[in-house]
Every structure is written in C-alpha cells, then in structure tokens.
N, C-alpha and C positions, 0 to 999 in steps of 0.2 A: 251523453252515453259514456259510461265508465269504460276505460280500456280493459280489454280482455286479452291476457297474454297468449292465449291459445287460439284466438280468433284468426281466421284466414283473411288475407288481404291486409291493407294498411289499417293502422289503428285510428281511432277517432282523432287523437292529437296529430298524427301524421297527415290525416285527411284535411284537418282544419289548417294546418301549416301550408299544405300544398295549395289549397284553394286561395289562401291569402297571398301566396307568391304570385299566382296567376292574376288575381284581381289587381294587385299592385302594378303589374305590367300593363294593364289596360289603359288606353286613352279614349275609349268610347264613352258616349254619354252614359250608357249602362252596360253591365256585363253580368252574365250568369255562367256558373261553372257546374257541370254535372259529372260525377265520377262514379264509376262502377269498379270495385276492387275486390278481388277474391280468388277463389279456386273453383275449378269445375273438373269433375272426373266422370268416367263412364266404364261400363263393362258390357260387352256385346257377346251374345251367344247365337250361333247358327249351326245347323246340322249336328245338334247334340254335342257341341264343344265350344269352349270359350275361344272366340276368334280374335278378339282384340280388347285391350283395356289400357287406360291411360288417364292422364290428368295434367292440368296446366294452371299456373298462376297468371293472372292478367289484371292490369289496371288500365281502364279506358276512360278518357277524358273528352268531354264535349264542351267547347268554349263558344258561347253565344254573345256576339257583340251587337250593340244597338246604337244607331245615330238617328235621333228623332224617332221615326217609325220604320226605318230601314234596318232589317234584321238579317243576320247570317250566322251560320255555325260551322265550326271546323272540329274534326276529331283528331286525337293523337293518343298514342300509348307510350310516348317517350317523355321522361320526367326531368331531364336536365334543364337548366335555365335557358340555354340557347334554343333548345327545341321548343320549349314552352313559349318563349318569346316569339319565335317564328310562327307558331300556331296562332297566338293572339293577333299578330300583325296580319296574317292571312284572313282571319275572321273579320278583322276591321276593314281590310281592303274589300272583301266581298260584300260587307254590309254597306259600304259607301256606294257600291254599284247596284245594289239590290233595289227593286221597286219598293215603294212604301207598303207596309202591311197595315191596312186600315183598322184591323181589329186588335192590333198589338196593345197590350196593357203593361204599364210600368212594372219593373221588377219589384218583388216584394221585399219589405223590411222583415226584421226578425218576427217569427210567429211562435205561438204556443202549441205544443203537440202533446198528446197522450202517449206515454211509453207503451208500445204494443208488444215488445219482446219479439221472439221468433227465432233466436239463434240457439240451436240445440247441439251440445257437444257430441251427442250420439251420432249426429250427421256430420258435423264439422271435423270430427276425428275418425270418420269411418275408414277402415283400412281396406286395401285391395283384397286381402285374404277374406275378410268378412263378406265383401261383395261376391267373391268367387264361391264361397260356401253357399250363399243364397242361390247362385246360378246352378251349383251342383245339385241342389235339392230338385230343381226342375228337370235337369238333365237325367238324373237317376229315375225320377218318376216317369218321364217320357219313355225312356228306354225300357222300363219294366212293363210298359203297356204298348210296346212296338209303335211308338210315336216319335216324331221329330220335333224338338223344341227349338224355338228362336226367341230370344229375349233381349231387352235393352234396359240398362239401369243408368239413370242420369243423376248425378249428385252435385249440388252447388252449395257453396258457403262463402259469405263475404258481406259486403255492405254497399249501399247506395247513398250518395251524398249530393246535396245541392247547396250552393252558396251564391250570393248576389252582391253586387257593388253597393246595394242599399243596406247591407248589414245582416242579411239572413245567412245562417249556417245551420244545416240539419243533416244528420247522418243516421242510418238505420242498418243494423246488422241482422242477417237472417240466414237460415239454411233451408234446403229443400232436397227431396229425393223422390224420383218417380221410377217405378219398376213395373214393366209390363211384359207379359209372356204369351206367346202364341204356340200352341202345340198342334201338329197335323199328323195324319196317318201317312204311311209311306206312299200310298197311291195319290195323295194330295186331295182326296175327295171329302175328307172330314177335317174340321178345324174347331179348336176351342181357344178362348182367350180369358185372361184374368189380369188384374193389375191393381196397384195401390199408388197413392201419392200422399206425401206428408212433409211437414217441416222436421218432424222427429223420426229418425230411423227406427226407433223402438215401436213405432206404429205401422211399420211395413211387415205384413204377415206373409213371409216368404213361403212357408209350408202351405198355407191356405191357397196362395196364388198357384203353386204347383198342382195342388189337388184339384182346384176348380178348372184350370185350363185343360188338364188331362181328362177330367171327367166329362167336360162339355165336348171335347173332341171325340171321346168314346161314344157319347150319346147322340151326337148330331151327325146325320147324313141325310142330305136333302131329299125330300119327297114332295110331290106336287101339291100345291094349294093355290086356289084361285085368288087373285088380288081383290081388294075391296076394303071397306071400312070395318074394322074389327075392334072389339074390346081388347085393349092391350095392357099387359103388365110390363112396365119398363123398369128393369133393374137400375140401381143407382147410377151406374156408369152411363147408361143410355140417357137417363134424365139429365145428368151432369153435362153431357156433350151438347144437349140442346140448350140448357140454361146458360152455359158459357157464351153461346151466341146471343142470348137475350140481354146480356149485360148492357150493351150499348143502346138498347131501346129506352132505357130510363134517362132520357135526355129531353129537357124542356124545350130547347130551341126548335128542333124539328116538329115537336108537338104543337108549339105555338104557330109555326109556319105552315101547318097543314100537311106535313109530310110523314106522319107517324100514326101508329095505331092509337096513340094517346092524344090525337088531335080531336077536338070537339067539332061536330058539324056546325058550320056557321062561324067558326073562329074560336081561338083559345084552345085550352087543353082540358083534359078530363080528370084533373086532380080532384079527389074527394068522391069519385064515382066508384061503385062496386062493379068491377070488371071481370073478376074471376070467382071461382068457387071459394066459399068462406074458409075452407081449410088451407088456402094458399096464403102463406106469409113469407115474404122475401126480404132479406136485409143484408147489409154488408157491415163488417166490423173488423178493423185492422188488428184488433187484439183478440180475435176469436181463437180459442185454444187449438193449436196445431194447424192453423190456417192463417197465421199472422202475416201481415204485410206492412210496408212502411206507412206510418201515419201521416204522410205528406205526398203530394204529387211531384212530378219532375220540375214544376215551377215553384214548389214550396208551399202550395196551399195545404191547409190542414185537412186531414181525413178523420172522421169520427164515425161511430156506429150510426147508421142511418137505415130506417125502415122504408122500403120502397113500396111494398104491398103489405097491407095489414088486414088479415082475415078477408082477402079478396078485394079490398078497397085500395085504389091507387093513392098513396100517401105522400110521396115525394118524387120529384124529377130533378136531375142534376142541372146546374146552371154554371156555365163558364163565367169567368170574371167579366168578359166583354158582354155576354148576354144579360147577366145580372145588372151590369151598369146601365144597359139600355132600358131595362125594366124598372130600375130603381129598387132592386131587391138584393138580398144577400147572396153571394156566390155559394154554391154547394157542389163540392167535388163529387165526381162519379165514383162508382164502386171499384175497389181494387181486389175484392174477393166477393163471392156471392154465396149466401147461405139460405136455404129454403127450410123452414121449420118442418120437423118430422112429426109423425103420428105414431100410433100404437099398433097398426095393422101389420101382421106378419106376412111374409111371402106365401107361406103355406095357406093362410086364411084367404089371401087374394086368389090363389089358384082354386081353392075349394069353393069359392063363391062365384066362379066363372063358368057359365054354361058352355060358351064357345068363344075362344079368343086366342091371342098369341102372347107368348113370353119372349121378350126381346133382350138380348145381352148388351149389345152396343151398336154404334153406327159408324159409318165411314164415308169420307168424301162429302161432307155436309157443306151445302152452299145456300146462300140467301136467295129468296125469290121475290118477296114483296113486303117492304117494311110497313105498309099500311095495315097488314094483318099479321105481321111478324111470322111470315111463312118461310119454311126451309125445305130443301130436298136433300136426300142422301140415300145411303144403302144400309140395310141391316147386315150384320156380319157376325160370324163366329158363334152361332148358337141361337137359332130361331125355332120355337117349338109351338105346336098346336095344343091348345087346352080344350078338352071336351068333357062335359059333365063333371067338372071340378077336379080333373086330373090331367096331367100332361100325357097326351095320347101318342104323339109321334113328332120327330123332328121334321121341319118343312124347309122348303126353298127359301133363299133370301129374297128380299124385295127392295124396290125403290119406294121411298115414302115421299109424299108431298103433304106437308102438314103445317097448319097455322098453330104456332105455339100459344097464341091467345085462346084459340078454341080448345086446345089440349088442356089448358089450365082452367077453362070453364067446365070441362067434362070430367074433372077428377071424381073418382068414386071411392078410392081408399088410399091411405098414406101410411108408409112405413117409417121406421126410425131413420134419421138423417146420418149420413156418413161422408167423409172426405173421399173423393174419387179422382182417378186419372182421367180428366175430361178432354185433354187435347188429343189430336190425331197423330202427333209426331213422337209420342212416347217420352217427351222431355218434360222437365219441371215447368209447370204452367201456372196460370191464375188459380188460386185455391178455390175449389168448388165443393160445397157441402150440401148434399141433397138426399132425399129419401127415395125408396122404391115408390112408384105410382101405379095405380090402376086407373085407367082412363077409358072413356067410351069414344067410339067413332074415330079411331086412329086410322089415317088413310094410307094403306099400303097399296100404292097406285099401280104398280106393275111388277112382274117377276124379274129378278136378277139372276143371271147364270153364275155370278161370282161365288166363290167359296167364301 
C-alpha cells in the first residue's frame, strides 16, 4: 500500500517498522501482531441540540505468542520499546501457562491479496463543522414539524494490519461513516427513523435522512392490528438488519456436524442444493464499491469475492484453516461484507401489488433462536404500516416477530434495487451490508409490542 500523507493513523511504512520491532523482540516459537491505527469521531444530538462531539487518535496492538500449541495474547497501546517488550514478555508468559489449543494452525507466511481500496478523503478529512451542518438539517426539520430529534454520527478512518514471524505483512486503510436519526413527537407517542452508512461521506444523504425520519414520525401513530402471518414489505434497513445476522450461517463446519440449516439429513452439507427463491443471490466482495473491507482476515488469510448463494442455490460455505485441513480441502475465509443482488421492483409497485400486508421500516433487539432454521426474534420499530388494496391505509402497532430467515428467503415475491444500509443496532460503523427492499409472504408477526 502506498503511503498517503493525509491518511489517519500510522502510515504503511510506520506500521511495517512497528510490527518488525515487535517480532524481533519475540522469543516464542511463533508470533503474530495485529494493529488497529487511526482516528474515530462522533457527533451526538438529543432534544433538538448537539449535546456532544469529539474525536480521538488511537493505535491498539495485539501480540499473540505461541509455544507449540499453547497460545496467548496481550493488548497494548503504548509504543515505546520498553512497553512493547513488556507486552511481548507478558504474552509469552501467558502462553507458556495456557492449555494447548488443539485446533491452532501455524502462522501464515506472506500471502497475495487483491487491493480492495476503501479509504475516502471525503470521510477521512470530514470536519466537525460539516458533521454539525448535517445535524442542523435534522434539527431544523424536526423543529419545523414540532418534533424532537436525536441522532448519532460515527466516523472512522485508519488502517488494520497483520504481521507474523513467518514473514507475512499486510495492511489495509479504510474509512467509514454511519449516521442515524430518530425523530419523535413531544408526547412521545410517534416515532420515525432514517439512516445511512457508507465508506464515502459523499454517499450520506443528510437531507433525505432528515426528511424520511420526520415524515415517518408524522405519519406513524400506532393503531390496533392483530398479530399473525402477513405479506410483508421490508425496507432495505429491515432486510439488512436480518442479513447481518445471517452472515455467520455460511460456515461449513456446523453444516458438516449437523448443527446448521445447511446440514443434510443423514450427514454432510447441502452445497449445490436450491434452498431459496431463485431471485436470491448473496455474495461478499472486499472490493465492492463503497462497501470495501480488508482483503484479509485477522490471521492474514486472503479474502476474495465469493458467491454464497447463486439464484437460490447454496454455492459456497466458509472453511477455517483447521476444518479445511481435516477435510483435505482448501480454506475459504468467511464474508467480511454481505451483498444481496437487487432487482427492478419499486417500493411503489410492491405496495400496489399487495392486497393486505405490512410495511416495515426496521427492527430492534434482534436475537437468535434456532440455527437449524436460521430463526430470529425482535421488534419492529419506528414506522409499521398496514397495506390494504394496494395502498398504505394506516399506521399500526409494533410487533414482536419470530421468523426463519431461510423461510423468508424462500417466500420472496418481489425484489428492489440494492443499497448500502445502516444495519447495526448501535448506530456505529459496522459490517458493510448492501441489500434490496423485499416483498415476502408469510412473515410471522407473532405478538403485539407496546413499544414506540
């Protein structure tokens, strides 16, 4: 990676020099160094005013020492030689005392990676004033509609690095920004939400976020609707919050061991089987535009574009180095982002084609239930609407859902264009998720929630 004089955190040359200093201090059989270096800032809004903002530079180091198959790690953020040497010795002392790790695999030598990019100056040089101006748009919009805005913007810029005593060195610089807004009425009985996430600040639509959150707050005030299975139109954020949880399902070991939806009855896995609607294609790609991630794992394994589901057929499952070694197969790193291919159906067409169903904005407090059917539970939030005779007829109460994501992807009826979404629940920069709006049948809204 070429040095960038305006990049936040340590440069590539500085990181390589630092890792070599640490590795030279090691007396372990093997050693790995992971470094996160960069800047992180935020702007927070509550009760229609900016309540806090700030930022900090940090460099965090994890030193992993190995004796045989005894492994231990120590973290430090102090970079002078004495402190680093002390951290190395503490890692080695802990490793000597640790029980053996049966599945430990030797540290990697130098690997080949595809340059995925992902560092955007628009984000890396984002000024506090620009963040404040985005917040002001929402505050002004909320005040004009007698609402109360609360928002959070998280901005990150820096690099992640891995180096080993076997000669591997890799570093990747990236940026990320997440901006989410909730607007509520003064009585607290109506709420609307909107948000964006991107590597590139230029793709954060601050005015649209303000418009959408205020509009949904204005339009949503809960009215009774009985729980049950409904045709559901899930806006991209709602889809993304579920697909974020599905990422770990694409793992061959639990499938081979009979612990996964992808396990075949009688043994083995379901690779090559059509399991979902043919409109479902899911892949990961470290170089995907404005959703870039490091082209390597924390251990230094290469990540490349991988299709997990192709037109409904399970095409790949990830394999750790240990599991691949057991099978005599090639390792395959798991996804670091997740992209679901989009379609051409508009939200308006989805609503017009729905005789009776619900429109869902997003979810909250999502928790796993059963990995054998990839089922989750959680709450709808900040805008749930009843659709009748092809039109939104009224806002309705929130619900708890209990839903198999496998069944949801089998019951796809329409697919919209794919877009990057803010898929985490904590409003911080998270795993890049790119998904479409989905219309699905039989979505299980299992009980009414009194929550706003």
